N, C-alpha and C positions, 0 to 999 in steps of 0.2 A: 505493500499499500504506499508505503514511505518513498521506495524506489521508483514507482509510478509517478508520484507527485514531482520529485526530480527531474526523472530523464524518460518519460514513457514517449514512444513515437509520436509523430506528428503527422498531419496532412495524409494521413490513411483511411479516414471517413469513420473510425472505429473510436469509442471511448473518449479518452482525455488527451490533451498536449502535455507532456512535460514541461518543467520551467526552462530546462536546457536537454531537449533532444539528442544534443550532439556529445553530451557528456558521457565520460566512461565512467561506470559504477565499479566499485571494488567492494563487494560484499565481504565483511568480516563474522565468521561463527565464535561467538565468545562462550556460550553458554551450549553445552551437550545434553545428551540424553537424560541425565541425573541433575541437571542444573549446573550451578557454579556459583563463583563468589564476584565480589565486587572487584577484586584484584583480576579475575579474569577480564572483565569487561574492559578494565583500563589499560590491561597487556594489549588488548585487542585493538584498543583506540591508539597506542603507542605504536605498536607492528603496523596500523594502516599510516601513520605518519612517516614510518622508515625507521624507528627505532629498531636497532636488533634486539629479540627475545630470545632467551636460552632456549636451545631444544626445538626452535621454530625455523624453517628455512628463511633467509631473508626477502624481503619485500621487494620486487624488482621494479615496481611501480606506486611509489608512495603517494597518498592523497593528498591534495591539495585543500579540500575541504572534509570534514569530518562530520557527518550530522549524528547527533545524540539525541533522538527522540525517546529518553527516559528521563526519569527523575525518582530520587528516593528521599525521604524525610530525614533531616538532620544537617548539620554543619559541613563545609568542605573540608574533609580530612587531610591532613599534611599528605599523605601519601598520592591522593587522588589530585590535590595540587599539583603537586610536583609531576605527576604524570600529563597533566595540560600543560605545564610548563615546558616539558619535555617536548611534547607535540608542537607546540608553538614555536620552540626554537627550530623545529624541524621545517618552520614554514608554513606548516599547516593551519587553516582557520577553523576553529570550533565552534559549532552551533547548537545551542542546548535549548531543548524546551524547558519554559518556564514551570510547568507542572499543572495538575488539573483538579486542584484540592481548594481552590478559591480562598487562597492562603498567602501571606506574604512569600515571594518567591525566594527570600533570603533563607527562609526554612528547608528550602529543597537544594539537595546536590543532582548534578552537576551546574545547576542554574545559578547557584550563589558562588562558584568559583572564579576566581579572577581569571581575566583574559578571554572567557568564553563571550559569545555572543548570546543572550538570553532573550527568547522570543515567547511573546504573549499571546493568546488568541483573540481576534475579533470576530464579529458577527456581521449579518450583512448590512447592519445599520451603522457600521464603524466603531461600535464601542465593544468594551470587553465583554466577553462570553461570561455567562453566568459562573462557570467551573474555572476559569483562567487565574491560575495565580498572578499576582500582581505586585505593585511595590518599584522602590527606587531601583531594585537590580534588573527590573526589565529594559531591555534596550530599546525594542521597536515590538510593534505588533503585526500581525499577518493573519489572513484568513484561516479559520479553524473550524469553521461550523458552531452554530449556536447551540445544537446538542437538545434542542425542544421542539423544533420545527423540520422535518425530513425535507423539505424544500431547499433548506439551508444548509445541509450537512454537505461535508466535502466527498467527491466522487474521485476514486483512483482504482488502479489495477489492484488484483487479488488473485490469489492463488488458492484452488480448492485443496481439499486433502489434508489431514492433520499429522499422519506419519509418514506418508510418501507423497512425491509430486500430484497434484491432481490438475486438473483441467484448469485453464485462465478464465478469469473472470473478472467482475467489477463489484465494488462494495462501496457502502457510505458509512460515513463515522463521523466523529468530531473529537476535537483534542488538540493541546499544544503540540503534541508529537506530529500534528499535521500542518500546523502553521510553522513549525520549524523547517521542514524542507521548502517551504516556499522561499523562506530566506537561503537555506543552503543550494537551492537551484541558482538563486540570484547571484549568489557569490561566486556560483562557478560560472557564471556569465560575465563577471566583471574580471575573473580570473583570466578567462579565455581571450578577454580583450586586452588586460595588462597583466601578464605573468610575474610583473616584479612587485604588484602589490603585498604589502605585509599586512599581517593579520590586524594590526592596530590601524592601519590606513581604511582597510576593508570597512572595519566598524565606524570609523570616522565618515567615510563614504556613505555608508547604510543610513546612520542616524542623521545625516547632513541633509538628506534626500528624501526623507520620509514625507507622506501627505497629514495635513495637520488633522485631528480629530474632529467630527463635525461638531458645531457648537451645540451647546446642551448636553453633550453626551458626560457619562462619568469620566471617560478619560480626558475629556478636554479640561476639566475641573483642575487637575493636578497631576505630578508627576507618577502616575500608578500604572499606566501602560507603556512607557516609553518613550522615545522622543516622536513618533507618530506611526503612522499606517505605511507599511513597505511601499515601495512605488518602484517597480522593476525599469519601468520606463525613462526614468530619470537620466 
């Protein structure tokens, strides 16, 4: 679902168009049949960025953008922050979901980690969705579906089958996990245009080119939803 929002094929008369349909995807499996740990997730992120992980073959094609459509309650641990710092040092841009608990994003990791681009979810009216985390740690907002109206949910690619690959399909959903790839896909387009962009410069451009929240909305009243609404066309 997330991959489709980033890079689904376009001009084929089917389904949706991804934000950057020419992007190359690097799927990294961090959890196995019996689950895994937070360390597994962040070692996967490090490997994606090009950091060598013991016992794992080197990554021949490090990712310039790492999409983290996940969130867990708690502070950003020193181990997680170190992993993010290492990925940033490799030149990777890390984009993280704000979380879906209608809570301050400062309480959720990796959204509250330094150096990541934290994305909240907006609905059709341009305001914060009822579930989206909020607060000063949110950098910007992007469409995530409002969760209460089927017509406003996000549509993307989907794979049927729980234990083996199933037929391709489409599905609808809502969450900051889906506003996040909107930003990741936009970052992919930015880096395709200028490969020399640093993570810090990418954040500066994104937050400096957002659209204003509509007048009268909760997001327009204070800095709870970031700098504004993602505008990939600027």
